[in-house]
N, C-alpha and C positions, 0 to 999 in steps of 0.2 A: 618475521617470528612468530610461529603461533604455539602454542603448548594445547595439546589435545590427548583426551584420555585413549587409551590403548584397550583391547580387550581383557588385559591383566589388571585393567585398574590403576596401570601407571600412567604417566605422561610420556608422550612422544614429541617431539621437536618437529615440527614441519617447516623447511627451509629449501627455498629454490625447487619447489615440486617434488621434495622427497622427506618420508618420514624418518627419523633418527630416534634411537632410544639411548637413554644414559648408561654410559659406561663407568665414568670416573668423575668425581666431585673432588678437587683439589684445594687448597688454601683460597686460592683467586681465580679459579675458573672451573667449567663443566666441560668434559668431554663427551660429546653425542656420535654414535657410529650408525652407519646405514642398516637396513636389515642385513641378516646372514644369506637369507634365499638369494639376495641380487648378487652375491659372491662379491662385495664391495664393503670395504669397511670405511672407506673415504671419512675421516671425523671432520666434526664441527666443534669448535672450541667457542663458549659464550662467557660471560662473566657470570658470578653467583646469581643475579637477578634474572638472568636470561632475557635480557633486553638488549644485547649488543653482542655481535659476531666478532670474535677476536682474531681469528686465522681459520682457515679449511684447508683441506688436503684433497687432491684431485680424486675424482670418482671414476671407477672401472667403467669401461664402454658398454657392460652388460647393464649397468646401472641407470636406467633412464630415469629422466624427469617425468612427472605426472603432474599438468598443471592444475588439476580437478582433484589430488588426492586430500587437500584439506576440504573440500566439499562432501565426498565420499565418508570420510572419517566423521565428520560431524554428523551425517545423516545416520550413521551406523549407532552414533551414541543417543542422538534422539530416539530411534526405534528403541533401542536398548533400554532408556529411560521410560519412554511410554510402556513398555512390555512389564515393565518391574514395577509400576505406579498404578495403572490403570488395569481395571478387570475386562475392559473389552477383549474379545478375541483377538489374537496377533494378526491373523489374516486382516481382519478390520482394521487394525492400528495401521498394518503397512498400506493399507488402500487407503486410507484418508491421507497419509505422509506421501504416497505417491501422486494424489490428486493435488496437494498444497505443491509439490514439486513442479507443477505445470506452470506454475504463475511467470516462471522463469524459463521460458523453452531451450534457453541457451546453454543450462547446465542441468535441465530434467533428465537429458539422456544419460549421465553419469550417475544417477540414482541406483545403490546397489541393487541388484535383484533379490526377489522375495527367498529364491532358493540359497542364495549365498548368505541370507541372514537369519534365515527361519530357526537354525539349531541355536544360535547365540541368544536369540529372543526368547526362545524356551527356556533356556538354562536361566537367564535373567528373572524370567517370571516363577519358576521353580524354587528361587531362592527366598522368595516371601514367606514359605512354609517350610517347617522343619521336614528332613527326609523320613521316608516312608522306610521301615525298617523291614528286613528279609520275612519276617514271620508276624502274625497277627499277635501272637503270645509276646512279640517283644515291643508293640505298641506302647509307647508312654506319653499322652498328652500332656502337652506344656502347659502350666498354668493359667497364661492369658487365654488359651483355647478353651478354658472350663468356665468361664465367666462372660456375663452380659458385659455390654458397654458401660452399664452403670455399677459395674462391680459385683452384682449379684451371682449367686451361683447358678450355672447353665447347665453343665453336666451333672446328671443327678445320679447316674447309675451305668456300672462299667463292670463285667465280668469276662473280658475278653472275647465273647461272642455277642453280647448286645451291649450298645451303646444307648442310653434314653436321655432325655433331658424334658422337663416341662416346668410349668410356673409352679412357684410353691403357695400361692394365693386361692388354692381350691376350696372356697368356702361361700357360705351366704348364697347370694343369687346366682355365684357361678355354677353350684352343684344342684340348685332348685331344678332346672330343667334341663340337666345336662344330656346331652346326645354326643355319642362317642361314635367317631367314624374312622375305622382301623386304617383309611389308606393316608392318614399323617394330618388329619385335620379334625377339630371338635371346638366346642365352644372355650375348653382350655385343652390347649394343643400339645399334646406331646409327640416329639420326633424320635422314632424307634429306628437305629440302624442296626440291620442284621445282616449276619452271613448265610443264613440258611431261610428256607421257607416252606418248613413243614410243623405237622402238628405239635412236636415237643416245643419248639422254638416258640410259636405263638402261645402255647400254654404257659410257658416262662414269663412270657412278657405280660400276661394277664394278671397273673399271680404277683409278679413284681410290682406291677401298678396298683393292685389292691392294696398290698402292704404298705407303699411308700405314701398312698392317698390316707390310708388308716393312722399313718403315724402323724399326720397333720389333723386328725380327728375328723375325718370324714369317711363315711361308709359309701362304697362307690356302687351305685345301683341306678345305673343309666335306664333310662325310660326307654329309649330305641337304639337299636345298634344296625347301621347300615353300613354294609358293605358288598364288594364285587362277589362274582361267583368264583371263589376260590377253593379247591378242593380240600385244602389243609386248614384253613381260615375257618370255616363254618363249622365243623365239628369243635374246633379250639374256643370259638365264641359260645358255642351251646353247652360247652361244658363249664363255662365259668360266668355267663351272664344268661338270662332268659330274654324273650322279646327278639330273637334274631330276624332280621329282615334286610333282604338284599336289594341293591340298587336296581330300581326300574329298567332305567337305561340301559344297565349291561345285560340284563335279562335281553332286553330287544337286539341288543347287539349280538348274542348267541344266536338267537332265532334267525335273525336277517343274514348272520353269516351263512346259515342252512339253507336260506333263499338263494345266496350266490352259489352255494355247492350243488343244488339242484337246478342250477342253469334257469331260475325264474327271474334273474336281475332286470333283463332287457325287456322281459315281459311287466315286470312290477314298474319301471319306469314309463312305460309307453302304452301300458294297457291299463284304463282307469278301474275295470271291475275287478283284475286281478289284484291290483293295488289295493282296493277295497276290502276284498277278502282276506288279505294278509294284515292289513293293518286292524281290521275287526278283531281277526284271531289275536292279536297281541292286545287288544282293549277288553280282553275278558280277564285281566289281571284286575279289573279294578270292579269286578263282580264279586258279592259275596261267595265265600270259598266252596259251600255247597251247591251253587248255581252254576259253577263253572264247567263241571262234566256235561251236563246238559245242553249248556250254550255250544260248548264246541260241537258237542254231535249235531245239533240244530244249524249250526252255523257251516258246517261240513259234508252235508247229507247229499250236495248234488256236485261235489268237486270230482275233478279227474285228473289223471295224469301226474304231472309233477306238483300240483298244487295238493290232489290226493295225498302224494307222500310226503308232504309237509306236515298234514294234518297228522298222518301216522307217525311222524316222527315228534311232532309234538305230545301226542297221547303218550308214547312209550317213553320220553324223555323228561316232560315236564310236568306229567299228570299222575306221579306216583306220588303216595301217601306222604312220602319224605320231604318231596319238593315243592309240592303245591303252595304250603304255608311260607315258604321262603320268597315266591317271586309275587305272590299276591298284596296287592296294595288296597284292598278295599278300605276305605275309611282312614288310610295311613295318613298322618300329617304332613310327611315326606316322603314322597315316590322315588326320587333321585337324588344323587348327590352332585349333579352336575353344575349346580351353582359353586359348588367347592372347586370343581376343574378348573375354573376360571382363574383360582389361586394357584393352582398348578401350572397352568398355562404361563401364567406371571413369572413363576419362579423359573420355569425353563427357559424363558426369555433372559432372564436376569442371569442366569448360569452361563448363557453363550454359547455352550457345546453340549453333545451328550453324555460324556464321560469325565465326571469331575474326579479328581482325587479326593481322599478321605478329609483332609484338611481344607481342600477348597469348598466341600459340601458344609461343613462345620462351619465355614466362616460365612457362607452364604445364609446359613440358618441364624446364626448370630445376629447379623445384618437386618434379617427378617425380624426377628424379635425387637431388635433396637426401633424398626419402623412401628411395628404393632403397639411398642410400649409408649411411643411418643403419642400417637393417635387417642390411645385410653386417656394419656394425660391432658390432650387437648380437649377432649369431652368431659371429664372429671373435672378440669379446672374451670369450666364453665365458658371458656373462650369461643368454643364453638358446639354446636349440637348434634345429635345422633343424624337429622335431617341435612345437615351441610354435608355430613360424607357419604350419605346414602347415594346411589346409584340404581340406575333402572333396573330390575331384576325380571327377566321375561318368563324365568322359571317360576317365580312367585305367583306372577300371573297366570300361568298355566294351571299351577296348583288350585288357585282359587275358581277356575271356570270347571275344573274335574271336581272340586267340592260342591259346586252350586248343581252340576249335573249329577253327582250321586244323590243328594238331598231331593232333587226332582224323583228320581227313580225310586228312591225309598218311601217315597208318598205316592208312588202309582201314576205318577204324570207320564212316565215314558215306558213303552213296553221294551222287553230286553234288546229287540233288534234296534229299535230307535236310540237306546242309550250308547249299544256299541258303535253305531254310526257316528253319533255326536262325540264319543270319548276318541273316535279314530282320527278325528283332525288334531288331535294334541299328541298322538304316538309320534315318537321319534321317524325321521325319514330315513331312508336307507342311503341318500346323498351324504346325511351328516356324518355317517358313520366313514364312507369313503374319503370325506374331508379330513376328517381327525386322522385316519389313518396314513394319509399325505402328510400332515403336519408333524406326525410322529417321525416320518423318515426324513424330513425337513431338520 
């Protein structure tokens, strides 16, 4: 006799290769009957403790026994429990259980297929979070999803279109050298969940952020704002804050995408001279703003064919009066936000899938806030130092090399062509963008 949970979270009695569900409970016995689908009601009567069979009735010929039914039901319950408790992707949970089943080859063939258990596993996982309403206006976030694991308020703003949360300790050293990264990261990290990506939405975000921080007694005046090349974001930032600086890496990404469009990718990868010309063109971003036009003309004076078309595109698209200050990183303390993209990569890996539901994303952010709070407490308590937590940062090393080369150029040590050749070694490679695109698809 075995009692096993079924899909309705009730107990089934497994006896002689058949599963029975409870029909009646009398004063001194329980009646269990076979599944209706088998066309057999053959009852089994047990005592109230379900440890002794009192009597049985014959089963129909169509109700055949399955010696592995107990194994199958237990495996289904194991998969269901793991899907509801763990954050791993459901296919990964099944694959791990499938691997574990191979320890007994006699029963491994009876493991339920992924197709047969997939729907139930996803339903089990969905029960961890409140159901999503039909419309955004009906969304009511439960109280336990509004606070951190330590009980502090996490969700700070909600107008049915924008959901924002940030730390409430924006003071002192936190704001002395504040740098704001609108892609979701900064020294004090606000997470903003929106339903649109337009100028009006971005302006509302910045206005709300300024008001919320002002309520804490802080005037939000970031020294530097680093953002990607987003059409709607740049004018919104310019309207709210001065000192806009775009990410150099994303500038290179856009230009190198044009390299591929002009069918120069193969020549870039296999012809050293073409590669040097293109990377030196990108390196002009590190020159003083007023020297860039002459440097581009000097560097492109002898180019022909598709390379000449690339230079023409560069002049028309990037050398306008409004755009040049955005991608120029001469004497910029930080020329790229790539070191922060590592954090995004880690978060994507923790998510385990591409499309999270609202509550799954919210739980992921709350978990990340908890990990960060623990790290801060480790440092402030004196148990560990910042150096104990520091990891090697290749982007910081690149920035130090660029700073040194810029100082030598300003001092007259290098001519403009020598400077561009030296900087070109630190310009992102075309292969890195292809690798990132592949990672994004995975």
